C-alpha positions, 0 to 999 in steps of 0.5 A: 400274324405279321406278314412280310410282304414284298410282292412285286419287289426285286431283291438282289442277294450276293453269295446266295447259293448256300448258307445265310444267302440261300436262306435269304433267297428262299425267304425273299421268294416266300415273301413274294419278291423276285430274286436275283442272287449270285454264285461264284463256283456252285453252279449246280447248287444255284441251279437247284435253288432256282428249280426249287423256287421257280421262274421268279428267281434267277442265278447270276455267276459273278466273281465279287472281288472288287476288281473284275466288274462282277458287282456291276454285272450282278446289278445289271442282271437284276435290272435286265431280268426284272426291271428294278432293284428294290433290295440289296443284301450284301452277304458274300464274303470270306473268313480265313478259318485259320488263326493268323497273328498280325505279324505273320499275316501275309499281305496277300491274305489281308488284301484278299479279305479286304477286296472281297468283304469291303471293296466288293461291298462298296461296288455293289452298293454303288451300282445298286444305289445308282439304280435305286435313285432312279426309282420313285420308292427308293430301296433298301440296302442290308449289309451282313457284318459280324460280331467281329465288327463290333468287338474285334476278333483276335487272330482275324484282324483282316476279317474284323477290319473288313466287317467293322468298315461295313458298320461304318458304311451303314452309319454314314450311308443311312444319313446320306441316302435318306432323302433318296428314300433309301434305307441302309441297315446292317445285320450282324450274325455271330456263329451260324450253322453253315458250310463255312463254319462247319469245320470249326464247329466240328472240333469239340473243344473249339465248339465248347469255347464258342458256346461258352460265350453265347448266352443262348447256348447254341449257334444260330441257323441261317433262317434266323439271320434271313428273317431280320434281313427280309424284315428290314426290307419291308414296310414294317421296318420303314422307320428303321435306318442306320441300325446294327441288328445283332442276331448272335444269341447275345454273344456281342455282349459277352466276348 
């Protein structure tokens, strides 16, 4: 059986207190990694996750919005606590749930989405890579994108643009950083059972429309996104860089 072993490695997961992020934290810990994850407001939830997983897991409060320095703070917390950053998973982000045509979308919504999903990702990668370049074995970066990054999403142009930019970052950075032994990849989920998606999926008519364009006929589970994320940070994926790993039930082929 394939063993995902990250014993002795340090993983940083942004937005790790719930949903896909929490699933990643648990799976990294199960693989033997020490894990630092960020949370914004869910201090109690973050504390419970640390209690569940033990002293090799650390929760750091950080506002990841590209403007307040939370990104550098998170990377510094990992180095200070565990001595390195061997894997960075940029998972945090916002998805305004309401449909908004571009002609009525406010500049504030656009700027908030881009700042949180893209500017903050840039800063996390910037500071993590600076640390990884000091490490003999380099490291791994995994950005969480979306099917929207590849096929767009009507009435959510802010979200699609931010995630599409992450895909382009992966393609450019994978070649830029290869000589530093830093691999850069992307996991692109579709619809997943999380608190963020729950209000939408709870609407029967909307859910039916969503399932109609997912060939496997269901939405994903957070653990099904976390598994390829962790895999991409192991030696088993040592010859993979610059890839967009679609984990969306085939939806990217249909919509």
